[in-house]
C-alpha positions in Angstrom: 77.3 -73.3 -4.9 74.1 -73.4 -6.9 74.8 -74.1 -10.5 72.5 -74.1 -13.3 72.6 -75.5 -16.9 70.4 -74.4 -19.8 70.0 -77.0 -22.4 68.7 -76.0 -25.8 67.8 -79.3 -27.3 66.0 -80.5 -30.4 62.8 -81.2 -28.4 62.9 -79.0 -25.2 64.6 -76.0 -23.7 65.4 -77.5 -20.3 66.8 -75.8 -17.2 68.5 -77.8 -14.4 69.6 -76.2 -11.1 71.7 -78.0 -8.6 73.4 -77.4 -5.2 77.1 -78.4 -5.6 79.4 -79.3 -2.8 83.0 -80.0 -3.4 83.5 -83.9 -4.0 79.8 -84.5 -3.3 77.0 -85.6 -5.5 75.1 -82.6 -7.1 71.8 -82.2 -5.3 69.0 -81.2 -7.6 67.3 -77.9 -6.6 64.7 -77.4 -9.4 64.1 -77.7 -13.0 62.1 -76.2 -15.6 61.4 -77.2 -19.2 59.4 -75.9 -22.2 58.6 -78.3 -25.2 59.6 -76.7 -28.4 60.0 -79.5 -30.9 62.3 -77.4 -32.9 62.5 -79.9 -36.0 59.0 -78.5 -36.7 60.5 -75.1 -37.5 63.2 -76.1 -40.0 62.6 -74.7 -43.5 63.4 -76.5 -46.6 66.6 -74.5 -46.9 67.7 -75.8 -43.4 67.1 -72.6 -41.7 65.2 -72.2 -38.5 62.1 -70.1 -39.4 61.1 -67.0 -37.4 58.4 -68.8 -35.7 60.9 -71.2 -34.3 63.2 -68.4 -33.3 60.3 -66.8 -31.5 59.4 -70.2 -29.7 63.1 -70.7 -28.7 63.4 -67.0 -27.4 60.2 -67.3 -25.2 61.4 -70.6 -23.8 65.1 -69.3 -23.2 63.6 -66.1 -21.5 61.3 -68.3 -19.1 64.3 -70.5 -18.3 66.6 -67.4 -17.4 64.0 -65.9 -15.1 63.6 -69.3 -13.5 67.4 -69.5 -13.0 67.3 -65.9 -11.3 64.2 -66.8 -9.2 65.9 -69.9 -7.8 69.3 -68.2 -7.2 71.7 -69.9 -9.5 75.0 -68.4 -9.0 76.5 -69.6 -12.1 74.8 -70.6 -15.3 76.1 -72.7 -18.3 74.4 -72.8 -21.6 74.6 -75.6 -24.2 73.0 -76.2 -27.6 72.9 -79.5 -29.5 72.3 -80.8 -32.9 69.3 -78.7 -34.2 71.1 -75.4 -33.6 74.4 -76.8 -34.6 73.2 -78.1 -38.0 70.8 -75.1 -38.9 71.8 -73.0 -41.8 71.3 -69.9 -39.8 72.5 -71.5 -36.5 75.1 -69.1 -35.6 72.6 -66.0 -35.8 70.0 -67.8 -33.8 72.7 -68.8 -31.2 73.8 -65.1 -30.9 70.3 -63.9 -30.5 69.6 -66.6 -27.9 72.8 -65.6 -26.0 71.3 -62.2 -25.6 68.1 -63.4 -24.3 69.7 -65.9 -21.9 72.3 -63.5 -20.7 75.0 -66.2 -20.6 77.3 -67.6 -23.3 76.0 -70.7 -25.2 78.3 -73.5 -26.1 77.4 -75.4 -29.2 78.4 -79.1 -28.5 79.7 -81.2 -31.2 78.2 -84.6 -31.5 81.2 -86.3 -30.0 81.1 -84.0 -27.0 77.5 -84.8 -26.5 78.3 -88.5 -26.4 81.3 -88.0 -24.1 79.5 -85.9 -21.6 76.4 -88.4 -21.6 78.9 -91.2 -21.0 80.6 -89.3 -18.1 77.1 -88.9 -16.5 76.3 -92.6 -16.9 79.6 -93.6 -15.6 79.3 -91.7 -12.5 75.7 -92.9 -11.8 76.6 -96.6 -12.4 80.1 -96.5 -11.0 83.2 -98.6 -11.7 81.3 -101.8 -10.9 79.6 -101.5 -14.2 82.7 -102.5 -16.0 82.9 -101.8 -19.7 79.9 -99.4 -20.3 77.9 -98.9 -23.6 75.6 -95.8 -23.4 72.9 -95.1 -25.9 71.0 -91.8 -26.1 68.3 -90.9 -28.6 67.7 -87.2 -28.8 65.5 -85.1 -31.1 68.2 -84.6 -33.8 70.8 -87.4 -33.3 71.6 -90.7 -31.7 74.7 -90.8 -29.5 76.6 -94.0 -28.8 79.6 -94.2 -26.4 81.5 -97.2 -24.9 84.6 -97.5 -22.6 86.0 -98.7 -19.4 87.1 -95.3 -17.9 85.2 -92.0 -17.6 86.3 -90.8 -21.2 84.9 -93.4 -23.6 87.2 -95.3 -26.0 84.5 -95.1 -28.6 82.1 -92.2 -29.2 79.9 -91.3 -32.2 76.9 -89.2 -33.1 74.6 -90.3 -35.8 71.8 -88.1 -37.3 69.0 -90.5 -36.2 67.1 -88.3 -33.9 63.4 -89.2 -33.3 62.3 -85.5 -34.2 64.4 -85.4 -37.4 63.4 -88.8 -38.6 59.6 -88.1 -37.9 59.8 -84.9 -39.9 61.8 -86.5 -42.9 60.1 -89.9 -43.0 56.8 -90.0 -41.3 54.6 -87.1 -42.3 51.4 -89.3 -42.1 49.7 -89.9 -38.7 49.6 -92.9 -38.2 52.6 -93.6 -40.7 51.8 -95.7 -43.7 53.6 -99.0 -44.4 55.8 -97.3 -47.3 56.9 -94.6 -44.9 57.9 -97.1 -42.2 59.7 -99.3 -44.7 61.7 -96.3 -45.9 62.6 -95.2 -42.5 63.7 -98.7 -41.5 65.9 -98.8 -44.5 67.4 -95.4 -43.8 68.2 -96.4 -40.0 69.8 -99.6 -41.2 72.1 -97.9 -43.7 73.1 -95.1 -41.1 73.9 -97.7 -38.4 75.8 -100.2 -40.6 79.3 -98.5 -40.2 78.7 -97.9 -36.5 77.9 -101.6 -36.1 81.3 -102.5 -37.9 83.2 -100.1 -35.6 81.6 -101.5 -32.4 82.3 -105.0 -33.5 86.1 -104.3 -33.2 85.7 -103.2 -29.6 85.6 -105.5 -26.5 82.0 -106.6 -25.5 80.5 -104.2 -23.0 79.7 -105.6 -19.4 76.7 -103.2 -19.0 74.5 -101.4 -21.4 72.5 -98.3 -20.3 70.3 -95.7 -22.2 69.8 -92.2 -20.9 67.3 -90.3 -23.1 63.7 -89.6 -22.5 62.8 -91.5 -25.6 64.4 -94.7 -24.2 62.8 -94.0 -20.7 59.4 -93.6 -22.4 59.8 -96.9 -24.3 61.1 -98.6 -21.1 58.1 -97.5 -19.1 55.9 -98.9 -21.9 57.9 -102.1 -22.7 60.1 -102.8 -19.9 60.1 -103.8 -16.2 60.8 -101.6 -13.2 64.1 -102.4 -11.2 64.0 -102.4 -7.6 66.5 -99.8 -6.4 67.3 -97.7 -3.5 66.3 -93.9 -4.1 63.6 -92.0 -5.7 64.9 -92.2 -9.3 63.0 -94.8 -11.2 65.0 -97.3 -13.2 63.8 -99.9 -15.7 65.2 -102.5 -17.8 63.8 -103.2 -21.3 64.4 -106.3 -23.5 64.8 -106.1 -27.2 62.1 -108.7 -27.7 59.6 -106.6 -25.8 60.4 -103.5 -27.7 60.0 -105.3 -31.1 56.6 -106.4 -29.9 55.6 -102.7 -29.0 57.0 -100.8 -32.0 54.6 -102.0 -34.6 51.7 -101.6 -32.3 52.7 -97.9 -31.7 52.9 -97.3 -35.4 49.3 -98.4 -35.9 47.9 -95.8 -33.5 47.4 -92.1 -34.1 49.5 -89.9 -32.0 46.5 -88.6 -29.9 45.9 -92.2 -28.7 49.5 -93.1 -28.0 49.3 -90.7 -25.0 46.8 -93.0 -23.4 49.7 -95.5 -23.1 52.1 -95.6 -20.0 55.1 -93.5 -20.6 54.1 -91.8 -23.7 54.1 -88.0 -22.9 52.3 -85.3 -25.2 55.5 -83.9 -26.3 57.0 -87.4 -27.3 53.9 -89.0 -28.8 54.5 -87.6 -32.4 58.0 -89.0 -32.4 57.9 -92.2 -30.4 57.4 -94.4 -33.4 60.7 -93.1 -35.1 62.4 -93.3 -31.7 61.3 -96.8 -31.2 62.5 -97.9 -34.5 66.0 -96.4 -34.0 66.1 -98.0 -30.5 65.2 -101.4 -31.8 67.7 -101.3 -34.6 70.5 -100.0 -32.5 69.9 -102.7 -30.0 69.9 -105.2 -32.8 73.0 -104.3 -34.7 74.9 -103.7 -31.5 73.9 -107.2 -30.2 72.2 -105.9 -27.2 69.4 -108.0 -25.7 68.6 -105.7 -22.8 69.2 -102.0 -21.7 68.9 -100.4 -18.3 67.6 -96.7 -18.1 70.0 -94.2 -16.5 68.5 -91.2 -14.8 71.7 -89.0 -15.6 72.4 -87.8 -19.1 73.9 -84.8 -21.0 72.9 -82.0 -18.5 74.4 -83.9 -15.6 77.5 -84.6 -17.6 77.9 -80.9 -18.1 77.4 -80.1 -14.4 79.9 -82.9 -13.5 82.6 -81.7 -15.7 82.2 -78.2 -14.3 82.5 -79.6 -10.8 85.5 -81.4 -11.7 87.1 -78.0 -12.9 86.0 -76.3 -9.7 87.4 -79.1 -7.6 
């Protein structure tokens, strides 16, 4: 069966299509993505402005056509924090459902964390032991930890790289005052999470699943020798702390010349780096390993479990 998932995120509209076999690993068939950077289109009243709705509509229409072209027999649609929190989110969602031709489920922050955790658990397996999973999106940061496939601890914090860039870093490159204000905000937001995590058993393995983490790991980490085509890297906190201030000194157009920094991430990689750095510090994590699977794979895996 060919399954597709349409993910309307804060940064991109992403279509993933896989060939699913009962009790087998989903085999990627194709994918398509359009960078939208939805946080740019939030007005002061918290509404997505018409230009943003138009950009989303074009991206969703293109993804729907691609799904038809590649023969997706069943489509699932999800929307995350940017749509969830927009003042006109319900109206925008209803419009996008018409464009996509499929129902769109707005995931809660906890659901995002749990589905991402499921994907990481399946990828790394039971041998990973107690797993801690970090994911930095455009609108939020998800943290989940547990020993099973459903995490014992899962939380979503409004510390997405796109959101923080829009709210705290209007200058390119950012000023020292802007950076100081952002660091203080991140520290305050993560303090209750750090206290809650401290009450949990220590993780055996720490992984990060987001494009932000993968970009940072390509820049500041080391490649891991593994079997298969999927690239995996490890990144130490000490190396990230060395690179973050260097990124902040460069304008966005120069950051894309660095390994791992793509054009759609260059504007928000500084904020993402600061969130990653602080999260690793307060969670007492010295090293993370990137994971190729994330939220979309978690949605697909949950659907396959239902079919099985």
